[in-house]
C-alpha positions in Angstrom: 0.0 0.0 0.0 1.5 3.4 -1.0 1.7 6.2 1.4 -1.0 8.3 -0.2 -3.4 5.3 0.0 -2.5 4.8 3.7 -3.2 8.4 4.6 -6.5 8.5 2.8 -7.5 5.3 4.6 -6.9 7.1 7.9 -8.7 10.4 7.2 -11.9 9.4 8.9 -10.2 9.0 12.3 -7.9 12.0 11.8 -10.8 14.2 12.5 -12.6 12.1 15.2 -12.6 14.5 18.1 -15.2 12.7 20.2 -12.8 10.1 21.6 -9.9 12.3 22.5 -8.3 11.6 25.8 -8.9 14.8 27.8 -6.9 15.8 30.8 -8.1 19.2 32.0 -5.3 21.2 33.5 -5.8 24.4 35.5 -2.2 24.9 36.4 0.9 26.5 34.9 2.3 24.4 32.0 4.2 21.3 32.8 6.7 19.7 30.5 6.8 15.9 31.0 8.0 14.3 27.8 8.7 10.8 26.6 11.9 9.5 25.1 11.9 10.1 21.3 11.7 7.1 19.0 15.2 5.7 18.3 15.0 6.0 14.5 13.6 8.8 12.3 10.5 7.7 10.5 9.5 10.1 7.7 6.0 8.6 7.3 5.4 9.0 11.1 6.3 12.7 10.9 4.1 13.2 7.8 1.3 11.8 9.9 2.0 14.1 12.9 2.1 17.1 10.5 -1.3 16.2 9.0 -2.9 15.7 12.4 -1.6 19.0 13.7 -2.8 20.8 10.5 -6.3 19.5 11.1 -6.7 19.3 14.9 -5.2 22.6 16.0 -7.5 24.9 13.9 -10.5 22.6 14.6 -10.1 22.0 18.3 -8.2 25.1 19.7 -10.4 27.6 21.5 -9.4 30.4 19.0 -10.1 28.4 15.9 -7.3 30.4 14.3 -6.9 29.2 10.7 -3.7 27.6 9.7 -2.8 30.5 7.4 0.2 32.7 6.5 -0.3 34.8 9.6 -0.1 31.8 11.9 2.8 30.4 9.8 4.8 33.6 10.5 4.1 33.2 14.3 5.3 29.6 14.2 8.4 30.6 12.2 9.2 33.3 14.7 9.0 30.8 17.6 10.9 28.2 15.6 13.8 30.5 14.8 14.1 31.6 18.4 14.2 28.0 19.6 16.7 27.0 17.0 19.4 29.6 18.0 18.0 31.3 21.1 21.1 33.3 22.0 22.1 34.1 18.5 25.4 32.3 18.9 25.6 30.4 15.6 23.4 31.5 12.7 24.4 34.5 10.5 22.1 37.1 9.1 22.3 35.3 5.8 21.2 32.0 7.4 18.2 33.7 9.0 17.3 35.3 5.7 17.6 31.9 3.9 15.3 30.3 6.5 12.9 33.3 6.3 11.8 32.1 2.9 9.9 29.4 4.7 8.0 31.8 7.0 4.8 32.0 5.0 4.8 28.3 4.0 4.6 26.4 7.2 0.8 26.0 6.8 1.4 24.4 3.3 4.2 22.1 4.7 1.9 20.8 7.4 -1.1 20.3 5.0 1.1 18.4 2.5 2.8 16.5 5.3 6.1 17.4 3.8 8.4 19.2 6.2 11.3 21.1 4.7 12.1 23.8 7.3 13.1 21.4 10.1 15.8 19.8 7.8 17.0 23.2 6.5 17.3 24.6 10.0 19.2 21.5 11.2 21.6 21.6 8.3 22.4 25.3 8.7 22.7 25.1 12.5 25.0 22.0 12.4 27.3 23.7 9.8 27.7 26.8 12.0 28.2 24.7 15.2 31.1 23.0 13.4 32.6 26.3 12.4 32.2 27.7 16.0 33.8 24.5 17.5 36.9 25.1 15.4 37.1 28.7 16.7 37.2 27.9 20.3 40.8 26.6 20.8 42.4 29.4 18.7 40.5 32.1 20.7 41.5 30.5 24.1 45.0 29.9 23.0 45.5 33.5 21.9 44.5 34.6 25.3 42.7 37.8 26.5 43.5 41.3 27.6 41.6 41.1 30.9 42.1 44.8 31.6 40.7 45.9 28.2 37.1 47.1 28.7 34.9 45.5 26.0 31.1 45.4 25.8 28.8 42.4 25.3 25.1 42.4 24.9 23.6 39.4 26.7 19.9 40.0 26.0 19.1 38.0 22.8 16.1 40.2 22.0 18.4 43.2 21.6 20.8 41.3 19.4 20.7 40.7 15.6 22.3 37.6 14.1 26.0 38.2 13.3 26.7 39.8 10.0 29.5 37.4 9.0 31.9 34.8 10.4 34.3 37.5 11.6 31.6 39.2 13.6 30.5 35.9 15.0 34.1 35.1 16.1 34.2 38.5 17.9 31.0 37.6 19.7 32.5 34.3 20.8 35.7 36.0 21.8 33.8 38.2 24.3 31.6 35.4 25.5 34.6 33.2 26.2 36.5 36.0 27.9 33.5 36.6 30.2 33.2 32.9 31.0 36.9 32.6 31.8 36.7 35.6 34.2 33.6 34.1 35.9 35.3 30.7 36.3 38.5 32.5 37.5 36.5 34.5 40.1 34.8 31.3 41.3 38.1 29.6 41.8 39.6 32.5 43.7 36.5 32.8 46.0 36.6 29.1 46.7 40.3 29.2 47.7 39.7 32.5 49.5 37.6 30.8 52.1 40.7 29.1 53.4 43.2 31.7 52.3 41.6 35.2 52.7 44.7 37.0 51.5 44.3 35.5 48.1 41.5 38.1 47.4 43.6 41.1 48.2 45.0 41.2 44.7 42.8 39.4 42.1 44.8 40.2 39.0 45.5 37.1 36.9 49.2 37.9 36.9 49.2 37.1 40.6 47.4 33.8 40.1 48.6 32.2 36.8 47.6 28.7 37.9 44.1 29.7 38.6 43.6 31.6 35.3 45.0 28.5 33.4 42.6 26.3 35.3 39.7 28.6 34.5 40.7 28.5 30.8 40.8 24.7 30.9 37.4 24.5 32.5 35.8 26.8 29.9 37.5 25.0 27.0 36.2 21.6 28.1 32.7 22.7 29.0 32.3 24.6 25.7 33.4 21.7 23.5 31.1 19.4 25.5 28.2 21.8 25.0 28.9 22.2 21.2 29.2 18.4 20.8 25.9 17.9 22.5 24.2 20.5 20.3 25.7 19.0 17.1 24.4 15.5 18.1 20.7 16.5 18.4 18.8 14.0 16.3 16.8 14.8 13.2 13.7 13.9 15.3 14.7 16.5 17.9 14.6 19.1 15.1 11.2 18.0 13.9 9.8 17.9 17.4 11.0 21.5 17.9 9.2 22.5 14.6 5.9 20.8 15.7 6.1 22.4 19.1 6.6 25.9 17.5 3.4 25.3 15.4 1.4 24.4 18.5 2.7 27.4 20.6 1.8 29.7 17.7 -1.9 29.2 18.8 -1.2 30.2 22.4 1.6 29.7 24.9 -0.1 26.8 26.7 -0.6 24.6 23.6 2.3 22.2 23.0 3.2 19.3 20.8 4.6 16.8 23.4 7.0 14.3 21.9 6.8 10.8 23.3 7.9 10.6 26.9 7.8 8.3 30.0 5.0 10.2 31.7 6.8 10.1 35.0 6.2 13.7 36.0 3.1 14.5 34.0 0.8 16.6 36.2 3.1 16.1 39.1 1.4 19.1 40.7 -1.7 16.9 41.1 0.0 13.9 42.6 2.6 13.6 45.2 6.0 12.0 44.5 8.9 12.9 42.3 12.4 12.2 43.3 14.2 15.4 42.3 14.0 19.1 43.1 10.3 19.7 42.6 10.1 22.4 40.0 8.0 22.7 36.9 10.3 23.5 34.0 9.6 24.8 30.5 11.6 25.0 27.4 11.4 28.7 26.6 13.2 29.9 23.4 15.7 27.1 23.8 16.4 27.8 27.4 15.2 25.9 30.5 13.1 28.2 32.6 11.4 27.6 36.0 7.6 27.9 35.7 6.8 27.4 39.3 8.0 25.6 42.4 6.0 22.6 43.7 4.7 23.1 47.3 6.4 20.7 49.7 9.3 20.1 47.3 13.1 20.2 47.9 13.3 23.4 45.9 10.6 25.1 48.0 12.3 24.0 51.2 15.7 25.3 50.0 14.0 28.6 49.0 16.4 30.1 46.5 15.1 28.7 43.2 12.2 30.8 42.0 9.7 31.1 39.1 11.2 32.9 36.1 14.8 31.7 36.9 16.7 30.3 33.9 18.8 27.2 34.6 22.1 27.5 32.7 24.1 24.5 34.1 23.7 21.4 36.2 26.3 19.7 38.4 26.4 17.0 41.0 27.9 18.0 44.3 31.5 17.5 43.4 31.2 17.3 39.7 31.8 19.7 36.8 28.8 21.8 35.6 27.1 20.7 32.4 25.8 23.6 30.3 22.1 22.9 29.6 21.4 26.1 27.6 19.8 25.1 24.3 19.4 21.5 25.6 16.1 19.8 25.0 14.1 19.6 28.2 14.0 15.9 28.5 17.8 15.8 28.6 17.9 18.7 31.1 15.4 17.0 33.4 17.5 13.8 33.3 20.5 15.7 34.7 18.5 17.6 37.3 16.7 14.5 38.6 18.5 12.0 40.8 18.1 9.8 43.9 16.7 11.2 47.1 19.4 12.6 49.4 21.9 13.5 46.7 22.9 17.1 46.0 22.4 18.9 42.6 24.0 22.3 42.0 22.1 24.5 39.6 23.8 27.5 37.9 20.9 29.9 37.6 20.5 33.3 35.9 18.0 35.4 37.8 15.6 37.7 35.8 17.8 40.7 36.7 20.7 39.1 34.9 22.7 38.0 38.0 24.0 34.5 38.2 24.0 32.2 41.2 24.9 28.6 42.1 22.0 27.0 44.0 22.6 23.7 45.8 19.5 21.6 46.4 19.2 18.2 48.2 17.0 16.1 46.0 13.9 14.7 47.8 10.4 13.5 47.2 7.6 16.0 47.4 6.6 16.1 51.0 2.9 15.7 50.7 2.1 17.0 54.2 3.7 20.3 53.2 1.4 20.7 50.2 -1.8 20.7 52.3 -3.8 23.7 53.4 -2.6 24.8 56.9 -3.8 27.4 59.3 -2.7 29.2 62.4 -3.9 32.2 64.5 -2.4 35.6 65.1 -3.0 37.6 68.3 -3.4 41.3 67.8 -4.3 42.9 71.0 -7.6 41.4 72.1 -8.3 40.3 68.5 -7.5 36.8 67.2 -7.0 36.7 63.4 -7.0 33.5 61.4 -4.4 32.7 58.8 -5.0 30.0 56.1 -2.4 29.1 53.5 -3.6 27.2 50.4 -0.4 26.3 48.4 -2.3 24.6 45.6 -5.7 23.2 44.6 -4.7 19.6 45.0 -6.9 16.5 44.4 -5.7 13.0 43.8 -7.7 12.0 40.7 -6.1 8.6 40.4 -7.0 7.5 43.9 -10.5 9.0 43.5 -11.1 7.1 40.2 -10.0 3.9 41.9 -12.4 4.3 44.7 -9.7 4.9 47.3 -9.7 7.5 50.0 -7.8 10.7 49.1 -7.4 14.1 50.5 -8.5 17.2 48.6 -8.1 20.9 49.2 -11.8 21.6 49.7 -12.2 19.1 52.6 -9.0 20.3 54.1 -9.9 23.9 53.9 -13.3 23.3 55.5 -11.6 21.4 58.3 -9.2 24.3 58.9 -12.0 26.8 58.9 -13.9 24.8 61.5 -10.8 24.7 63.6 -10.3 28.5 63.3 -13.9 29.3 64.1 -13.6 27.4 67.4 -10.9 29.9 68.3 -13.3 32.8 67.8 -11.4 34.6 65.1 -12.3 38.2 64.3 -11.1 38.0 60.7 -9.5 35.7 58.2 -6.5 35.9 55.9 -6.4 33.4 53.0 -3.0 33.3 51.4 -3.1 32.3 47.7 0.4 33.7 46.8 2.4 31.4 44.5 -0.6 29.1 44.2 -0.4 28.0 40.5 -3.8 26.4 40.5 -5.2 22.9 40.4 -8.7 21.4 40.2 -11.6 23.5 38.9 -14.1 21.7 41.1 -12.1 22.8 44.2 -12.0 26.4 43.0 -15.8 26.4 43.0 -16.1 24.5 46.3 -13.7 26.7 48.2 -15.3 29.9 46.9 -18.6 28.5 48.1 -17.3 28.1 51.6 -17.5 31.8 51.9 -20.8 32.4 50.0 -24.4 31.4 50.5 -24.7 29.8 47.0 -24.6 31.3 43.6 -22.6 31.3 40.4 -18.8 31.2 40.7 -17.3 31.1 37.2 -18.3 30.9 33.6 -16.6 28.5 31.3 -16.8 29.0 27.5 -15.8 26.3 25.1 -14.3 26.5 21.6 -17.9 26.2 20.1 -19.0 29.4 22.0 -21.2 27.5 24.5 -21.1 28.9 28.1 -21.5 26.9 31.2 -22.0 28.5 34.6 -20.5 26.6 37.5 -22.3 27.4 40.8 -21.9 26.9 44.5 -24.9 24.8 45.2 -24.5 24.7 49.0 -26.2 27.6 50.7 -24.3 27.0 53.9 -21.5 29.5 54.7 -18.5 27.9 56.5 -17.1 31.3 57.4 -19.0 34.6 57.3 -16.6 37.1 58.9 -14.2 39.7 57.4 -12.0 38.2 54.8 -8.7 39.3 53.1 -7.1 37.3 50.3 -3.4 37.6 49.5 -2.3 37.1 45.8 0.8 37.8 43.7 2.1 37.5 40.1 2.3 33.7 40.6 -1.3 33.2 41.7 -2.8 31.5 38.6 -5.8 29.8 37.2 -7.9 28.2 40.0 -6.5 30.8 42.5 -7.7 33.6 40.2 -11.1 32.1 39.9 -11.5 32.1 43.7 -10.1 35.6 44.1 -12.2 37.0 41.2 -15.4 35.5 42.5 -15.0 36.7 46.1 -14.0 40.1 44.8 -17.0 40.4 42.5 -19.4 39.4 45.3 -17.8 42.0 47.5 -17.0 39.2 49.9 -13.3 39.7 50.2 -10.7 42.4 50.1 -7.9 41.4 47.7 -4.3 42.5 48.5 -1.4 41.8 46.2 0.9 42.9 43.3 -0.6 44.8 40.3 -2.1 41.7 38.8 -2.2 37.9 39.1 -0.8 35.7 36.5 -3.7 35.9 34.1 -4.1 32.3 33.1 -7.8 32.0 32.3 -7.7 29.0 30.0 -8.2 25.2 30.2 -6.0 22.8 28.3 -6.9 19.3 27.1 -4.5 16.5 26.4 -5.1 14.7 23.1 -3.4 11.4 22.8 -2.4 11.3 19.2 -2.3 7.5 19.3 -5.9 7.2 20.5 -7.5 6.8 17.1 -4.6 5.1 15.4 -5.7 1.6 14.3 -3.8 -1.0 16.3 -2.4 -2.8 13.3 -0.6 0.5 12.3 0.6 1.5 15.8 3.8 -0.4 15.4 4.5 1.2 12.0 4.9 4.6 13.6 5.9 4.0 17.2 4.4 6.6 19.6 3.1 9.8 17.9 3.1 11.7 21.2 0.4 14.0 22.4 -1.1 17.4 21.7 -1.9 19.7 24.6 -4.2 22.4 23.4 -6.4 25.2 24.8 -10.1 24.3 24.6 -11.9 26.6 27.1 -11.7 30.0 28.7 -12.8 31.3 32.1 -15.0 34.3 32.8 -15.9 36.0 36.0 -19.5 36.3 37.1 -19.3 40.0 36.1 -18.5 38.9 32.5 -14.8 39.8 32.4 -12.2 37.1 31.6 -9.4 36.2 34.1 -7.3 35.6 31.0 -4.4 38.0 30.2 -5.3 40.7 32.7 -5.6 38.4 35.8 -7.2 39.8 38.9 -6.4 43.4 39.9 -6.2 43.7 43.7 -8.3 46.2 45.7 -5.0 47.3 47.3 -1.8 47.0 45.4 1.3 46.5 47.6 5.0 46.7 46.6 6.7 43.3 45.9 10.2 42.2 45.4 9.0 40.8 42.1 7.6 44.1 40.7 10.5 44.4 38.2 9.6 41.1 36.6 7.6 41.1 33.4 5.8 37.9 34.3 2.3 36.7 33.5 0.1 36.0 30.6 0.3 39.5 29.2 4.0 39.1 28.6 3.8 35.7 26.9 4.0 35.3 23.2 0.7 34.9 21.4 -1.4 34.6 24.6 -5.2 34.8 24.1 -6.6 38.3 24.6 -8.8 39.5 27.4 -12.5 39.7 26.4 -15.8 39.5 28.1 -19.2 37.8 28.0 -22.5 38.7 29.5 -22.6 38.9 33.3 -24.7 36.5 35.2 -27.2 37.4 38.0 -25.7 37.3 41.4 -26.5 38.9 44.7 -23.6 40.7 46.3 -22.5 39.7 49.9 -24.7 41.4 52.5 -22.9 40.2 55.6 -19.9 41.5 57.5 -17.2 42.8 55.2 -14.3 45.2 55.0 -15.3 48.7 53.8 -13.1 49.1 50.7 -12.5 52.9 50.6 -11.6 53.1 54.3 -9.3 50.1 54.1 -7.6 51.2 50.9 -6.7 54.5 52.5 -5.6 52.9 55.8 -3.6 50.3 53.8 -1.8 52.9 51.8 -0.8 54.8 54.9 0.4 51.7 56.6 2.6 50.8 53.5 4.0 54.3 53.4 5.0 54.1 57.0 6.4 50.6 56.9 10.1 50.2 57.0 9.8 46.7 55.5 7.9 48.0 52.4 10.3 50.9 52.1 13.1 48.4 51.9 11.2 46.3 49.4 10.7 49.4 47.2 14.4 50.3 47.4 15.6 46.7 46.6 13.1 46.4 43.7 14.2 49.6 42.2 17.9 48.5 42.3 17.0 45.2 40.8 14.8 46.9 38.1 17.8 49.1 37.0 20.1 46.1 37.0 17.7 44.0 34.9 17.6 46.7 32.2 21.4 46.9 32.0 21.9 44.0 29.6 25.2 45.3 28.1 28.0 43.8 30.2 31.5 45.4 30.4 33.8 42.4 29.9 36.9 43.4 31.9 38.5 42.2 35.2 37.8 45.3 37.3 34.3 45.9 36.0 33.1 42.3 36.4 34.6 42.0 39.9 33.0 45.3 41.0 29.6 44.1 39.7 30.1 40.8 41.5 30.8 42.6 44.8 27.8 45.0 44.3 25.5 42.0 43.9 26.8 40.4 47.0 26.3 43.7 49.0 22.7 44.0 47.7 22.0 40.4 48.6 23.5 41.0 52.1 21.2 44.0 52.6 18.2 42.0 51.4 19.0 39.2 53.9 19.4 41.7 56.7 16.0 43.1 55.9 14.4 39.7 55.9 13.7 39.7 52.2 16.0 36.7 51.4 17.0 33.6 53.3 20.4 33.3 54.9 22.9 31.1 53.1 22.8 27.6 54.6 19.1 27.6 55.5 18.7 24.8 53.1 20.8 22.5 55.4 18.6 19.6 56.4 19.6 19.8 60.0 18.3 23.4 60.2 14.8 22.7 58.8 11.9 23.5 61.1 8.7 21.6 61.5 6.0 22.9 59.2 4.0 24.4 62.1 7.0 26.4 63.4 7.9 27.4 59.8 4.3 28.7 59.3 4.3 30.6 62.6 7.7 32.2 61.8 6.5 33.3 58.4 3.3 34.8 59.8 5.3 36.7 62.4 7.8 38.2 59.9 5.9 38.6 56.6 5.0 42.2 55.9 2.1 41.3 53.7 0.5 39.2 56.4 1.2 42.0 59.0 -0.6 44.5 56.7 -3.6 42.2 56.4 -3.7 41.8 60.2 -3.7 45.5 60.6 -6.5 46.0 58.1 -8.7 43.3 59.7 -8.3 44.9 63.1 -9.1 48.3 61.6 -12.0 47.1 59.5 -13.6 44.5 61.8 -16.4 46.9 62.8 -17.0 48.0 59.2 -20.1 47.0 57.4 -22.1 47.7 54.4 -24.3 45.9 52.0 -25.2 45.8 48.3 -28.1 44.7 46.3 -28.4 42.2 43.5 -26.2 42.7 40.4 -28.0 42.5 37.1 
């Protein structure tokens, strides 16, 4: 049977959407992927291309046609993933590939992919040329006193004009790496011999500078060799993923993978560091930290960090920039109790080595927890909800399992027994979870009514309601959010804000993820007798629904805007849906009927004014503003002066800034990740409550506003 006959035979099931395997995800994107097939199969990739060309426009929420405009989006993403730091391709290469920009739609529809092979050939040729440059550049040596400038922000860079310009770029990059390695060696030895740091010039330390050059030489050749050995299938997978992401940032083509950490945020064990990672323009970026994980316990790895290199405790760092995510994850993971050292670039451009002791996710630390705070004669309740967890596997097997709704209700009952005069619900850094729990938890504070509207790709709107008229807690309520509060967290905050039930405190906006993704198993409709012909086709994660508040506005893109905006140490970050490529826009639907909360609540105008005054008079918030401003300035300075004195001075300034932040309680002290120093969860929670300025602000407002009242009528 010829290929065209085979494909026409399969067309009826290519479009059968009814039997898709749907896994609804309300969290920030995860990146579990399977090992790629061992051999490249052209027919298999033709089939994947055809499926993507049909299913993405048909099933994606936007129904964006696979046209020239979408092709240009996909090409833009593809080129940025192919050479994310503009270290290899020349302007002529980019121009040559640009010829394909308007034709990706045609390639997919024909099932004949040309761009992936063209990109692979050009990239490999340039990698080979660069590899031959490295030794001559390092052998020639550097003038470490000469001040030279290097732009490190790829978005501000053009591809190099020619080979000579590319060589100049690598000369500066290698000089910078050698100096960084040299400084690391000096500081390590300086712990035992402080005098070594009195004169840091390489002339005084010839052995150390030669050791630094050797380290950079070896690590660079290893990284280039790894890039050159990316398989043809890797390049096709990159191409397919760019096509999916052109529809929106949460749609992905997921190449075959072992499924070990898929939806780890919903389950409970992963031996590793406990961070959700994403391949972002060829770099490995942290999406969020899993509650109860080794990374959360250690405290220094954060969302928006870029992981540049990975090393075992006493091993040499392996450069993972431009590494496919499955390879990077295999290096980061490891047995419980072992140490992994991550070289991380913070969003402000500073670099840091973060040691983390690998561990399983500590389930008990992911659960909702509460405590009380005494403020004079008033007792305030504090409830932290780290995620909207629910063990769907245990539930589907009929086993007992904990979920966030039941746990939250139990904590509220416990707090009410202590006669609290107000409640703080902390949803900061909560990346989401189960939709059912977002509805149920909102309902614990409301006497029934609509919570969220869900619109599907066909335009049908379903209103999810709190059907229980009982109110678990009816007193004054403040909700804390930040830029990393996403999805289900935003549904809860938006609903309670619209009802006038809660006063929202946080950064300028929450994440703004108001969409639902479905997982389409691309093997699901493949006839069994053909499955072995193509191995595993992988899966397609695509956006199929969008959330809307009861007032009609979407939580997508804009997120939830707090009633009181407070300064945050993350204010300099451009994070959230509005900063992501090709994210779905904000829009609105008709509002639904709902009656605003008539019970005890915080008077907004009075509390906004009191809160602003408290913030202005707070030493902690003053320090946060100062540190954020410094970081913001540093983040914008993307041109580095590559010279001994300038780089050492910058290094010392960053240390001083970090020391000030630690003294102000804005950062952990080094060494707090030591297992022996870890506190029990209850003590850790009480310590956080006692020192957190955002919680202290909320306590102040609840005391000031506990006698406030007010009511509102039905909203139509």
